[in-house]
N, C-alpha and C positions, 0 to 999 in steps of 0.2 A: 332803637328805631319801634322796637317792637311798643316801648312803654308810650311813645307817640302817639301809634295808632291806638291805641286803649285809649286815651283820654281825649283824642278827637271824637271814637266812637260811643262814647261815655255825654259826653259834652252834645251827640247829635242824638241820641238819647234822648236825654235830661228837656234835651229843646223841644222835643217832639210831644212828648209829658206835658209838658205847662203849653204849649203850644192847643193840640188833643182839650185841654183844658179848656183852657181859657173859649176857644172852639166851642166849647160846650154848654159856656151858663150861658154865651151871646143869644146861637141859638134859643135857649131856654129862652133867654128872658124877652123875647126876642116877640115868641112864637107862646108865647108864658107860660110855660108846661114846666113842667120838672125835669133837672139832668134825666133822673128813674125812667121820666117815661120818654123819653127820646130813645132808650134801649127798649132793643129787642121784646126785652120781656111788658115794654110798659103797656103795649096793649094792639091791636090792628085801626083803631079809629083815627079818622085820616086828621086831626087835630096832632096825633103823634106820632101817626104813620111820616106828616106834611116833613117835620121838621128832623126826621129821622135821614130822612132822602137825604137831607140838606148836610147833616153831618155826614152821612156817608160820601158826597163829593164833595165837602172839603175836604176829608181826611185823603184821601184818592186825589186829585188836583192837588191842592196848596198844600199838604201835608208828605208830600210824598208815599204815601202806606202804600203796600202793594194790595190784592184785592182779599187776599186770609187774614191778614193783617186788620185791616179795616173791621171782615167778619167775625175777627176774634172778638176785638174794642167795643162792637157794639150788640153781642150775643146771637147773631145769624149760627144758621150751622153750618153755614159754603159759606162759599166769593159769589157763587152765583146769584142767592137771595140781595150782595155787594152790587152784584150788575144790573140785576130788573130795575133796583133801586137808583142809580146813576140811572136809568129810561129813565124815571120818571119823573127824575130830578130833572131833566129834559123835556119833557113833556108837560111839566107843573108850570114851569117857566117863561112856556112859550102860549101855553091858555089861560094861564091864569094870571091877576095883574095882579090880587094879594097879595098871591108869591112872588113875584116877580119883584116885586116892591118890597115883603121883607129881605127876599137876597141883598137886593142894594144896600138893605143898612149893614 
């Protein structure tokens, strides 16, 4: 039973890592930035923040990362930055047509 559970958890983690990498590459391609620029160390310019917000949204809603895991993978200090990114994703999705188009891709 323990081996079965360990295999399941290993497979699940492997899937999440590949999905994270695929999402990161897709978002970087759509926004025409590098994957490193999407990470928190990439800076605070709008052209880097919007793809980062979208990445946080994808990780939290589609890949089932919790707030702390998202913060750790993106490079934020804590989960509150992720909460802010999720809120800003909603605002941009509502008011920015270009962002909305990129999200639909």
